[in-house]
C-alpha positions as CSV (number, residue, x, y, z in Angstrom):
1,X,191.4,169.8,155.8
2,X,193.1,173.1,156.3
3,X,193.7,175.3,153.3
4,X,197.2,175.6,152.0
5,X,198.8,178.8,153.1
6,X,200.8,181.2,150.9
7,X,204.2,179.8,151.7
8,X,203.1,176.3,151.1
9,X,201.5,177.3,147.8
10,X,204.7,179.1,146.8
11,X,206.9,176.2,147.7
12,X,204.6,173.8,145.7
13,X,204.5,176.2,142.7
14,X,208.3,176.5,142.7
15,X,208.7,172.7,143.1
16,X,206.2,172.0,140.2
17,X,208.0,174.5,137.9
18,X,211.4,173.0,138.8
19,X,210.1,169.5,138.1
20,X,208.8,170.7,134.7
21,X,212.1,172.4,133.8
22,X,214.0,169.3,134.8
23,X,212.0,167.3,132.4
24,X,211.7,169.8,129.5
25,X,214.7,172.2,129.5
26,X,216.5,170.1,126.9
27,X,213.4,170.4,124.6
28,X,212.8,174.1,125.3
29,X,216.4,175.3,124.9
30,X,216.7,174.6,121.1
31,X,213.4,176.5,120.6
32,X,214.5,179.7,122.2
33,X,216.6,181.1,119.3
34,X,214.0,180.5,116.6
35,X,211.2,181.9,118.9
36,X,213.4,184.9,119.6
37,X,213.7,185.5,115.9
38,X,210.0,185.4,115.5
39,X,209.3,187.6,118.5
40,X,212.1,190.1,118.2
41,X,213.9,188.7,121.3
42,X,210.8,188.7,123.5
43,X,211.3,185.1,124.7
44,X,214.7,185.8,126.1
45,X,213.3,189.0,127.6
46,X,210.6,186.9,129.2
47,X,213.2,184.6,130.7
48,X,215.3,187.6,131.9
49,X,212.2,189.2,133.5
50,X,211.4,185.9,135.2
51,X,214.9,185.7,136.6
52,X,214.6,189.2,138.0
53,X,211.2,188.4,139.6
54,X,212.6,185.3,141.2
55,X,215.5,187.3,142.6
56,X,213.0,189.9,143.9
57,X,211.1,187.1,145.5
58,X,214.2,185.8,147.2
59,X,214.8,189.3,148.6
60,X,211.3,189.5,150.0
61,X,211.5,186.0,151.5
62,X,214.7,187.0,153.2
63,X,212.9,189.9,154.9
64,X,210.4,187.6,156.5
65,X,211.4,186.7,160.0
66,X,208.7,185.0,162.0
67,X,210.8,185.0,165.1
68,X,210.3,188.7,165.4
69,X,206.6,188.4,165.8
70,X,205.4,187.6,169.4
71,X,202.3,185.4,169.5
72,X,202.6,184.4,165.9
73,X,200.8,181.1,166.4
74,X,197.8,183.0,167.7
75,X,197.9,185.6,165.0
76,X,198.1,182.8,162.4
77,X,195.0,181.2,163.9
78,X,193.3,184.6,164.0
79,X,194.1,185.2,160.3
80,X,192.6,181.8,159.4
81,X,189.5,182.7,161.3
82,X,189.3,186.0,159.5
83,X,189.7,184.3,156.1
84,X,186.9,181.8,156.9
85,X,184.6,184.7,158.0
86,X,185.4,186.9,155.0
87,X,185.1,184.1,152.5
88,X,181.7,183.1,154.0
89,X,180.6,186.8,153.6
90,X,181.7,187.2,150.0
91,X,178.4,186.4,148.3
92,X,176.5,188.7,150.6
93,X,178.8,191.6,150.0
94,X,179.2,191.7,146.2
95,X,180.0,195.4,146.2
96,X,183.0,194.8,148.5
97,X,184.9,192.4,146.3
98,X,188.0,194.6,146.1
99,X,188.1,195.2,149.8
100,X,187.6,191.5,150.5
101,X,190.4,190.6,148.1
102,X,192.7,193.0,149.9
103,X,191.8,191.5,153.2
104,X,192.4,188.0,151.9
105,X,195.8,189.0,150.5
106,X,197.0,190.3,153.9
107,X,195.5,187.2,155.6
108,X,197.4,184.9,153.3
109,X,200.7,186.6,154.0
110,X,200.2,186.7,157.8
111,X,198.8,183.1,157.8
112,X,201.8,181.9,155.8
113,X,204.3,183.2,158.3
114,X,203.5,180.5,160.8
115,X,205.0,177.8,158.5
116,X,208.0,179.9,157.4
117,X,210.7,178.2,159.4
118,X,214.4,178.6,158.6
119,X,214.3,175.2,156.9
120,X,211.3,176.2,154.7
121,X,213.0,179.5,153.8
122,X,216.1,177.5,152.8
123,X,214.0,175.1,150.7
124,X,212.3,178.0,148.9
125,X,215.6,179.7,148.3
126,X,217.2,176.5,147.0
127,X,214.3,176.0,144.6
128,X,214.5,179.6,143.4
129,X,218.3,179.2,142.9
130,X,217.8,176.0,140.9
131,X,215.1,177.5,138.7
132,X,217.3,180.6,138.0
133,X,220.2,178.2,137.0
134,X,217.8,176.4,134.7
135,X,216.5,179.6,133.2
136,X,220.0,180.9,132.6
137,X,220.8,177.6,130.8
138,X,217.8,178.3,128.6
139,X,219.2,181.7,127.6
140,X,222.8,180.5,127.0
């Protein structure tokens, strides 16, 4: 079974969070004001920060255009091979953990581009927009 790539993981995380909010926002909303009183407004600040991060994420997703990368399918396969090789080498190179993590981060981004179609970008953006709407509801 192939490992999930970065875009698939992001989409799943967004979907899981949206499902949670759909089920619990009615329970969470009444708790915001009392929690804000106890934490000097930090809960609302947390929600505001999360909204900002989600908007930043939308901006970064918009910048990704796989159609601009010639040979993307081969590069995606290459990146998966690099990931397999580096992960297999981890235990033999304990002093290189930071470097290995840097390589894996790049590999995850490059590997994820292969699945970033226009449709997937729209699904991710729709999930982000829906979550932002729910978060704004919690603050209101």
